[in-house]
C-alpha positions in Angstrom: 21.1 -80.0 23.1 24.0 -77.7 24.1 23.6 -74.0 23.7 26.2 -71.1 24.0 26.6 -69.6 27.5 28.0 -66.2 28.3 31.8 -66.7 29.1 31.3 -65.1 32.5 29.1 -68.1 33.5 30.9 -70.8 31.6 34.1 -72.7 32.3 35.8 -69.6 33.8 38.1 -70.9 36.5 40.5 -68.5 38.2 42.5 -68.4 41.4 40.9 -66.5 44.3 41.7 -62.9 45.2 44.5 -62.7 47.7 45.7 -66.2 46.6 49.4 -66.6 47.5 51.1 -69.5 45.7 54.3 -69.7 47.7 55.3 -68.8 51.3 58.5 -69.5 53.3 59.4 -68.5 56.9 62.7 -69.0 58.6 63.6 -68.2 62.2 66.4 -68.7 64.6 68.1 -67.8 67.9 71.8 -67.2 68.2 73.5 -67.2 71.6 76.1 -64.4 71.2 77.7 -64.9 74.6 77.7 -63.3 78.0 73.9 -63.9 78.3 73.0 -62.1 75.1 70.8 -63.6 72.4 69.9 -62.4 68.9 66.8 -63.8 67.4 65.2 -63.2 64.0 62.6 -64.2 61.5 62.5 -63.9 57.7 59.2 -64.1 55.8 58.8 -64.4 52.0 55.5 -64.5 50.2 55.0 -64.6 46.5 52.8 -61.9 45.0 49.1 -62.0 45.8 46.4 -61.9 43.2 44.1 -58.9 42.7 40.6 -58.6 41.1 40.8 -57.1 37.6 38.2 -55.1 35.8 38.2 -53.7 32.2 37.4 -50.1 33.1 35.2 -50.0 30.0 32.1 -49.6 32.2 30.3 -52.5 30.6 28.9 -55.5 32.5 29.4 -59.0 31.1 26.4 -60.4 32.9 24.1 -57.5 33.5 23.5 -58.8 37.0 25.7 -56.3 38.8 27.6 -59.0 40.7 31.2 -58.5 41.8 33.6 -59.5 39.1 31.0 -59.1 36.3 32.6 -56.0 34.9 35.4 -57.8 33.0 34.2 -57.1 29.4 36.6 -55.1 27.3 35.5 -52.6 24.7 36.6 -55.0 21.9 34.3 -57.8 23.3 36.9 -60.0 24.9 36.8 -60.8 28.6 39.6 -60.0 31.1 40.9 -63.1 32.8 39.6 -63.5 36.4 42.0 -62.3 39.1 44.9 -62.2 36.6 46.9 -59.4 38.2 49.7 -60.6 40.5 51.3 -58.2 42.9 55.0 -57.9 43.9 56.5 -60.5 46.4 56.4 -59.6 50.1 59.6 -59.9 52.1 60.0 -59.1 55.8 62.9 -59.4 58.3 62.5 -58.8 62.0 65.4 -59.0 64.5 65.4 -58.8 68.3 68.3 -58.6 70.7 67.7 -60.0 74.2 69.6 -60.4 77.5 69.1 -63.7 79.3 71.6 -63.0 82.1 70.2 -62.3 85.5 70.3 -58.7 86.5 
């Protein structure tokens, strides 16, 4: 016979901390002329997930495990790893001389 289980132990699926759903990387080399090159790389990553706690100081499981402090003062539970950070963008460029000196 089924019985109620604490929501923290039940069907509580969530994406992992630091999960990044999308990522793209582009790179290339351009021969400028006279033995000079310009190379670059562009990186984009969607926002990573962060662990979220309620800040109410109440444990949902009373076991002290990480992620067990998601109980709000009104009795609802904060969704697991539901905070998504800002996207990450990076551009690196490098000039080079390939002509013999």
